VOGU-3710 file (C-alpha; in Angstrom, 3 decimals, decimal comma):
1> mrdrqpkvrv> 65,865/142,999/76,592  67,492/146,256/75,494  65,207/148,432/73,395  65,534/148,258/69,606  62,927/150,945/68,926  63,875/154,277/67,280  64,935/156,812/69,894  63,117/160,024/70,640  64,915/163,132/71,902  63,513/164,994/74,890
11> lavlaatasl> 65,129/167,445/77,309  64,568/166,751/81,003  64,954/169,221/83,826  64,422/168,844/87,540  61,268/170,320/89,047  61,521/172,447/92,171  59,332/169,958/94,001  59,885/166,279/94,830  58,681/165,182/91,370  60,529/165,546/88,078
21> avmagagssa> 59,376/167,842/85,281  60,256/166,996/81,700  60,831/169,258/78,678  61,988/168,496/75,070  65,596/167,215/74,380  67,202/164,208/76,324  67,326/160,744/74,770  64,604/158,242/75,489  63,631/154,886/74,058  60,487/152,800/74,108
31> hadtgspdqa> 60,078/149,549/76,002  57,256/147,165/76,715  54,937/148,656/79,339  56,336/152,168/78,813  54,122/153,184/75,909  55,084/154,304/72,412  58,297/156,246/71,728  56,208/159,416/71,420  54,812/158,875/74,908  58,052/157,917/76,635
41> qaaqvsvtea> 59,617/160,609/78,792  63,156/160,778/80,164  64,272/162,443/83,379  67,999/162,945/83,781  69,246/163,236/87,352  72,437/162,499/89,216  72,802/159,356/91,330  73,273/161,433/94,464  70,099/163,427/93,854  67,909/160,560/92,667
51> aaeipcakyl> 66,503/159,372/95,990  65,518/162,903/96,991  64,023/163,826/93,627  61,881/160,713/93,071  59,138/160,495/95,715  58,560/157,261/97,612  54,963/156,974/96,411  52,909/153,926/95,477  52,437/155,303/91,970  54,959/157,475/90,132
61> qkkhtyrmdp> 54,533/159,242/86,806  52,852/156,938/84,295  54,898/155,434/81,439  57,872/157,435/82,570  61,599/156,871/82,105  64,179/157,996/84,649  67,791/158,072/83,465  70,888/158,616/85,579  74,509/159,135/84,576  73,883/158,454/80,848
71> agpswhtyrt> 77,392/159,653/79,968  79,172/158,080/82,920  80,893/154,690/83,224  77,643/153,316/84,675  74,227/154,393/83,437  70,880/153,565/84,995  67,426/153,473/83,401  64,224/152,986/85,377  60,798/152,780/83,718  57,257/152,793/85,069
81> dklgrpahad> 54,157/151,168/83,571  50,799/152,679/82,640  49,840/152,894/86,319  53,124/154,424/87,467  54,528/151,234/89,033  58,190/150,175/88,602  58,205/148,021/85,457  61,768/147,699/84,209  65,243/148,652/85,370  68,594/148,193/83,724
91> irvgavdrdp> 72,128/149,266/84,494  75,464/149,087/82,754  78,080/148,348/85,369  81,255/150,271/84,594  82,958/149,566/87,908  82,117/147,466/90,944  80,578/149,869/93,402  77,823/149,914/95,974  74,856/152,159/96,610  73,780/152,394/100,281
101> ksgmcetivg> 72,365/149,008/101,173  69,026/150,160/102,539  66,979/153,295/102,901  63,703/154,708/104,135  61,897/153,990/100,865  62,662/150,280/101,103  61,029/150,145/104,532  57,936/151,996/103,312  57,558/149,901/100,158  57,983/146,660/102,107
111> ewggpghlga> 55,019/147,582/104,312  52,784/147,912/101,243  53,257/144,212/100,542  51,922/143,162/103,930  53,307/140,433/106,222  56,116/138,399/104,718  57,249/141,155/102,338  60,071/143,661/102,355  61,170/146,423/100,030  63,915/145,332/97,639
121> rmipagvrga> 65,781/146,849/94,709  65,216/145,221/91,341  68,772/146,244/90,429  70,580/145,333/93,683  72,629/147,782/95,719  75,707/145,636/95,092  75,795/146,856/91,488  74,707/150,420/92,280  70,973/149,915/91,885  69,309/153,054/93,243
131> ghranvvpvt> 67,260/153,086/96,438  64,432/155,244/95,081  60,889/154,071/94,366  61,419/153,550/90,613  63,725/150,641/91,531  62,117/149,423/94,770  59,214/146,954/94,944  57,603/144,726/97,614  59,033/141,204/97,473  59,052/137,979/99,450
141> hsadrilksv> 62,198/136,911/101,252  62,904/134,298/98,565  62,643/136,857/95,764  64,902/139,205/97,725  67,589/136,529/98,080  67,364/135,647/94,376  67,736/139,290/93,311  70,732/139,756/95,610  72,322/136,597/94,214  71,881/138,016/90,716
151> gsktqqcnae> 73,692/141,139/91,926  76,575/139,043/93,234  76,889/137,162/89,942  76,816/140,468/88,048  79,721/141,677/90,190  81,527/138,436/89,412  81,140/139,040/85,667  82,174/142,659/86,075  85,461/141,549/87,610  86,373/139,945/84,264
161> ykivtlgvta> 84,677/142,232/81,754  84,511/146,015/81,459  80,926/146,166/80,164  78,169/144,274/81,934  74,484/145,122/81,603  71,798/143,818/83,946  68,095/144,270/83,261  65,210/143,271/85,525  61,527/143,397/84,549  58,730/143,327/87,115
171> hykkndngvv> 55,512/141,621/86,008  52,069/142,351/87,460  48,927/140,271/87,134  46,496/141,418/84,478  43,795/143,756/85,796  45,613/143,995/89,141  46,164/147,604/90,221  48,268/146,594/93,228  51,928/147,401/93,702  53,230/143,880/94,434
181> psgfslllev> 54,802/142,249/91,332  53,714/138,711/90,545  57,178/137,816/89,289  60,393/138,923/87,604  62,468/138,149/84,522  66,130/138,922/84,006  68,567/139,862/81,278  72,305/139,720/81,868  74,652/140,838/79,072  78,423/140,549/79,124
191> knraiefgrn> 80,165/142,249/76,208  78,512/140,853/73,075  77,194/137,706/74,711  73,758/137,616/76,250  71,601/135,199/78,187  67,973/136,131/78,640  65,567/134,622/81,123  62,096/135,433/79,823  58,857/134,787/81,592  58,607/131,326/80,087
201> sflafdnkdy> 62,175/130,318/80,812  63,213/128,148/83,720  64,908/130,952/85,593  62,090/133,456/85,526  60,786/133,439/89,085  57,573/134,248/90,913  57,390/136,740/93,717  56,619/134,100/96,321  58,395/132,196/99,060  59,994/129,061/97,655
211> tkaderklld> 61,114/126,036/99,598  64,847/126,042/100,277  65,304/123,260/97,730  63,393/125,081/94,964  65,143/128,348/95,694  68,495/126,589/95,483  67,554/125,044/92,115  66,832/128,512/90,717  70,091/129,939/92,033  72,146/126,956/90,856
221> sfadqvkams> 70,612/127,207/87,404  71,484/130,891/87,206  75,024/130,174/88,430  75,449/127,550/85,690  74,359/130,034/83,041  76,805/132,659/84,342  79,574/130,089/84,366  78,812/129,301/80,735  79,443/132,987/79,968  83,009/132,502/81,268
231> c> 82,440/134,766/84,262
//
């Protein structure tokens, strides 16, 4: 869900190298798996520069927050966990738009998952989810299709409402230092109405290959929830 913690102000500037250096001043907020508000860091970059500035590495900066276009019609926030793995991503969709559908980082990240995996964006390209490592994780083909379906439903809601927020959290098994998430949970907000799918809810899903029937049940359930939001 969206953070409710008190916000800390830090100023972020771009480093001359492929990583991002942070100084005091830009806004940042705490979130589960990102550490305390005092530890959270925010890096402010443009959407066009993001892929080049965030390296496609297995582990990024630890407990780090990347922010893009915070004052624009669409803002993006990407957070890493204590190991530097993508942990949470959310985006406010101000207009239906697309980021390039695939990129080099997605190919690289997919290979880390081994056979049967591909690199996918937690926030899909269909709603401007970035193609850099902070948003890209190894997933099964079923998980990829589910995430893309979520993107399509978010676009559907955006066609009726001006403010739509989508959040995706990646979960990793305890004491597992690998980069393949064990599952995902979703938060979709439309105006002042919200439906959350937590880890214990029926629409949280594992990062595994489902049967066609089970995958369809998940997607149908999500579609029913979106319909109930009058999208």
